[in-house]
C-alpha positions in Angstrom: 13.2 101.2 -97.8 13.7 99.7 -101.1 13.5 95.9 -101.4 16.9 94.3 -102.0 17.7 90.6 -102.7 19.3 90.1 -99.1 18.8 87.2 -96.7 16.5 87.6 -93.7 19.3 88.2 -91.3 20.9 90.9 -93.4 17.5 92.7 -93.8 17.0 92.6 -89.9 20.4 94.0 -89.3 19.9 97.0 -91.8 16.4 97.6 -90.3 17.9 97.7 -86.8 20.7 100.0 -87.9 18.3 102.4 -89.5 16.0 102.6 -86.5 19.0 103.4 -84.2 20.3 106.0 -86.5 16.7 107.5 -86.6 16.6 107.4 -82.8 20.0 109.2 -82.4 19.0 111.9 -84.9 15.6 112.5 -83.2 17.4 112.9 -79.8 20.0 115.2 -81.2 17.3 117.4 -82.7 15.4 117.4 -79.3 18.5 118.6 -77.4 19.2 121.3 -79.9 15.4 122.4 -79.9 15.7 122.5 -75.9 18.8 124.5 -76.1 17.3 127.0 -78.6 14.1 127.3 -76.4 16.2 127.9 -73.3 18.2 130.7 -75.2 14.8 132.2 -76.4 13.4 132.2 -73.0 16.4 133.7 -71.6 16.5 136.4 -74.2 12.9 137.5 -73.6 13.8 138.4 -70.0 16.4 140.8 -71.0 15.8 144.5 -71.8 15.6 145.3 -75.4 16.2 148.6 -77.4 13.7 150.1 -79.4 15.1 150.4 -83.0 13.3 151.9 -86.0 9.8 152.7 -86.8 8.7 149.0 -86.7 9.3 148.6 -82.9 6.1 148.0 -81.1 5.3 151.2 -78.9 2.2 152.2 -77.1 0.3 155.3 -78.3 0.8 158.6 -76.8 -2.3 159.6 -74.5 -3.9 162.7 -76.2 -6.2 163.2 -73.2 -5.8 162.2 -69.6 -6.3 163.3 -66.1 -3.9 162.1 -63.5 -2.9 162.9 -59.8 0.0 162.0 -57.6 3.0 163.6 -55.9 6.1 165.1 -57.3 9.6 165.4 -55.5 12.2 167.7 -56.8 15.9 167.7 -55.7 18.5 170.0 -56.8 22.4 170.2 -56.2 23.6 172.8 -53.7 26.3 175.3 -54.2 29.4 176.4 -52.2 27.2 178.0 -49.5 24.3 175.5 -49.4 23.8 171.6 -49.6 21.4 169.7 -51.8 17.9 171.1 -51.7 14.5 169.6 -52.3 10.9 170.1 -52.3 7.6 168.2 -52.9 4.0 168.9 -54.0 0.7 167.0 -54.7 -0.3 167.6 -58.3 -3.4 167.3 -60.6 -2.6 167.1 -64.2 -5.0 167.5 -67.1 -3.9 167.0 -70.7 -5.8 167.7 -73.9 -3.7 167.2 -77.0 -0.8 169.7 -76.7 -2.6 171.7 -74.0 -2.3 171.0 -70.3 -3.0 172.4 -67.0 -1.1 171.5 -63.8 -2.2 172.4 -60.2 0.3 172.0 -57.5 -0.4 172.2 -53.8 2.4 172.6 -51.3 4.2 173.6 -54.4 7.9 173.5 -53.9 8.1 176.5 -51.6 6.0 178.8 -53.5 2.5 178.0 -52.3 -0.4 176.7 -54.4 0.5 177.0 -58.1 -1.1 176.6 -61.5 1.0 176.0 -64.6 -0.8 176.1 -68.0 0.5 175.5 -71.6 -1.4 176.3 -74.6 1.0 174.6 -77.1 2.8 177.8 -77.8 3.6 179.5 -74.5 3.3 178.7 -70.7 1.8 180.7 -67.7 2.4 180.2 -64.1 0.5 181.8 -61.3 1.3 181.3 -57.6 0.6 183.2 -54.4 4.3 184.0 -54.2 5.3 184.9 -57.7 2.0 186.3 -59.2 1.8 185.8 -62.9 4.8 184.5 -64.9 5.0 183.5 -68.6 7.7 181.9 -70.7 7.9 179.9 -74.1 8.1 176.5 -72.6 7.1 175.2 -69.0 10.7 174.2 -68.1 11.9 177.8 -68.4 8.8 178.9 -66.4 9.4 176.5 -63.5 13.1 177.3 -63.3 12.2 181.0 -63.4 9.6 180.8 -60.6 11.2 178.0 -58.1 14.9 177.4 -59.3 14.1 173.8 -59.9 14.6 171.9 -63.1 12.1 169.1 -64.6 11.7 167.6 -68.1 8.0 168.8 -68.3 7.5 168.7 -72.1 8.7 164.9 -72.3 6.2 163.9 -69.4 3.1 163.5 -71.5 4.8 160.8 -73.6 6.5 159.2 -70.5 3.2 159.1 -68.6 1.9 157.2 -71.8 4.6 154.7 -71.3 6.3 155.8 -74.7 9.7 157.7 -75.2 9.4 161.2 -76.4 10.4 162.0 -80.0 13.6 163.6 -78.9 14.6 160.4 -76.6 17.4 158.3 -77.4 18.2 154.6 -76.5 14.9 153.6 -75.0 14.7 150.3 -73.4 11.8 147.7 -73.1 11.2 144.9 -70.7 10.0 141.6 -71.6 6.4 142.9 -71.8 7.3 145.7 -74.2 7.1 148.4 -71.6 9.3 151.4 -71.5 11.7 151.0 -68.6 14.4 153.5 -69.2 15.1 156.3 -71.8 17.5 159.2 -72.2 16.5 162.8 -73.2 19.4 165.2 -73.4 21.1 165.0 -69.9 18.1 163.5 -68.5 18.0 159.7 -67.6 14.4 158.6 -67.0 13.4 155.2 -65.4 9.9 153.8 -65.1 8.1 151.5 -62.6 4.8 149.5 -63.1 2.4 148.1 -60.7 2.0 144.3 -61.6 0.9 143.7 -65.3 -0.1 147.5 -65.8 0.9 149.1 -69.1 1.1 152.5 -68.0 3.8 153.6 -65.3 2.9 154.5 -61.8 6.3 156.0 -61.2 8.8 158.0 -63.2 12.2 158.9 -61.9 14.4 161.4 -64.0 18.0 162.4 -62.9 20.7 164.5 -64.3 24.5 164.1 -63.9 24.6 167.5 -62.4 22.4 166.3 -59.4 19.0 167.4 -60.4 16.3 164.7 -59.7 12.6 164.4 -60.2 10.3 161.7 -58.9 6.8 161.5 -59.9 4.1 159.1 -58.6 1.1 158.7 -60.9 -2.5 157.8 -60.3 -4.2 157.1 -63.6 
């Protein structure tokens, strides 16, 4: 403070007033800071939508070997109710190529599905050898079931597929939901794991796929 020609009592009164004002300002700033921290903490616990190319996303796993169980449900028609099946699987991925072995395979016995990046082949005890341009068409052709197989290598990596829309992240930046066409996928994680241990995908028409994953 600048020195002014005031009496001792006046100087003391001015100093006391300045100290009181400073304490009030400090308290107000602390309260505002606390409120802002509470808002920030609250916001971090809410799901966030990935936007643009700057959003933090895990890299797609180019090579992996996983096992687990897959269950498929399909809506019934006028003469039958909802139908379902399940199978244990082993999935090996190498870049765009993959091979899937299904045991107890959805009513058609042991089944192998391979995709070389351009065409898919299915071999089972019941159907023999079938081919198609993509694995989804092949699976439906062999079993009548529908599943978003082409998106799975991305989803298994905890990453939205390029054709996904409105992916949602949790507070740990992990993918918890994503939409691909008429498929709505949700993801479950074990503890602090970065890769999902369960993927559920449903369609409004009634198709559903639930896949557990052992990385």
